[in-house]
C-alpha positions in Angstrom: -7.9 4.8 11.8 -7.6 7.7 9.4 -4.4 8.3 7.5 -3.7 11.5 9.5 -3.9 9.6 12.8 -1.5 6.9 11.4 1.0 9.6 10.3 1.0 11.1 13.8 2.2 7.8 15.3 5.9 7.1 15.7 7.4 4.4 13.5 7.7 2.0 16.4 4.1 2.4 17.6 2.9 2.1 14.0 4.9 -1.1 13.6 3.4 -2.5 16.9 -0.1 -1.5 15.8 0.3 -3.1 12.4 1.7 -6.4 13.9 -1.1 -6.5 16.5 -3.9 -5.8 14.1 -2.7 -7.5 10.9 -0.1 -10.1 11.6 -0.5 -11.5 8.1 1.4 -8.5 6.7 5.0 -9.7 6.3 8.2 -7.6 6.7 6.7 -4.8 8.8 9.8 -4.7 11.1 12.0 -3.8 8.1 9.6 -1.2 6.5 9.8 2.5 6.7 7.0 4.5 8.4 5.4 5.4 5.0 5.6 1.8 3.8 3.9 0.6 7.0 1.1 3.1 6.6 0.5 2.1 3.0 0.6 -1.6 3.9 -1.9 -1.0 6.7 -4.3 0.9 4.4 -3.9 -1.7 1.6 -4.8 -4.5 4.1 -7.9 -2.6 5.3 -8.9 -2.0 1.6 -8.4 -5.7 0.9 -10.5 -6.7 3.9 -13.2 -4.2 2.9 -12.8 -2.0 6.0 -11.8 1.0 4.0 -12.9 2.3 0.5 -10.5 1.8 -2.4 -10.1 5.6 -2.8 -8.2 5.7 0.6 -5.6 3.3 -0.7 -3.8 5.9 -2.8 -2.3 9.1 -1.5 -3.4 12.5 -2.8 -1.7 14.0 -5.9 1.7 15.6 -5.6 3.5 12.3 -5.2 7.1 11.6 -6.0 8.5 8.8 -8.1 9.8 7.1 -5.0 6.4 7.3 -3.3 4.8 5.7 -6.3 7.4 3.0 -6.6 6.9 2.1 -2.9 3.2 1.7 -3.6 4.0 -0.5 -6.6 6.1 -2.7 -4.4 3.2 -3.0 -1.9 0.7 -3.9 -4.7 3.2 -6.5 -6.1 3.3 -8.2 -2.7 -0.5 -8.1 -2.7 -0.5 -9.5 -6.2 1.7 -12.4 -5.2 -0.4 -13.2 -2.1 -3.7 -13.2 -4.1 -2.1 -15.4 -6.8 -1.1 -17.9 -4.1 -4.6 -17.8 -2.6 -6.2 -18.2 -6.0 -8.1 -15.0 -5.5 -8.4 -14.0 -9.1 -10.6 -11.0 -8.5 -8.0 -9.6 -6.1 -5.3 -10.4 -8.6 -7.1 -8.4 -11.3 -7.4 -5.4 -8.9 -3.7 -5.6 -7.9 -2.6 -5.8 -11.5 -4.8 -2.8 -12.5 -3.4 -0.8 -9.6 0.2 -1.6 -10.6 -0.5 -0.6 -14.2 -2.1 2.7 -13.0 0.8 3.5 -10.7 3.4 2.8 -13.5 1.6 5.2 -15.8 1.8 7.9 -13.1 5.5 7.2 -12.7 6.0 7.6 -16.5 4.0 10.9 -16.5 6.1 12.3 -13.7 9.3 11.4 -15.4 8.2 12.9 -18.7 7.2 16.1 -16.9 10.6 16.6 -15.3 
């Protein structure tokens, strides 16, 4: 599903879809709608069903959006570390670093 299609769904339907399609994502019932969308897309990127460029939202993000993405990548980092998937670990760390740079740039600009 495209990001636009996911954003049109209600939070409840999105949660049900995520639980049905990717039960390995933990904490979905406690996430906000945007967090579920990001987790859904991150999982599809991890499985190779979606290109990496779809994982990040377009520019114009807020600090809270970026921090939510950082939290998602930190959970992915912890999962890959436990699975001994060092290539995935490297990607997650690079993504966290990139997002932290964006947060710093946004804070410096304001």
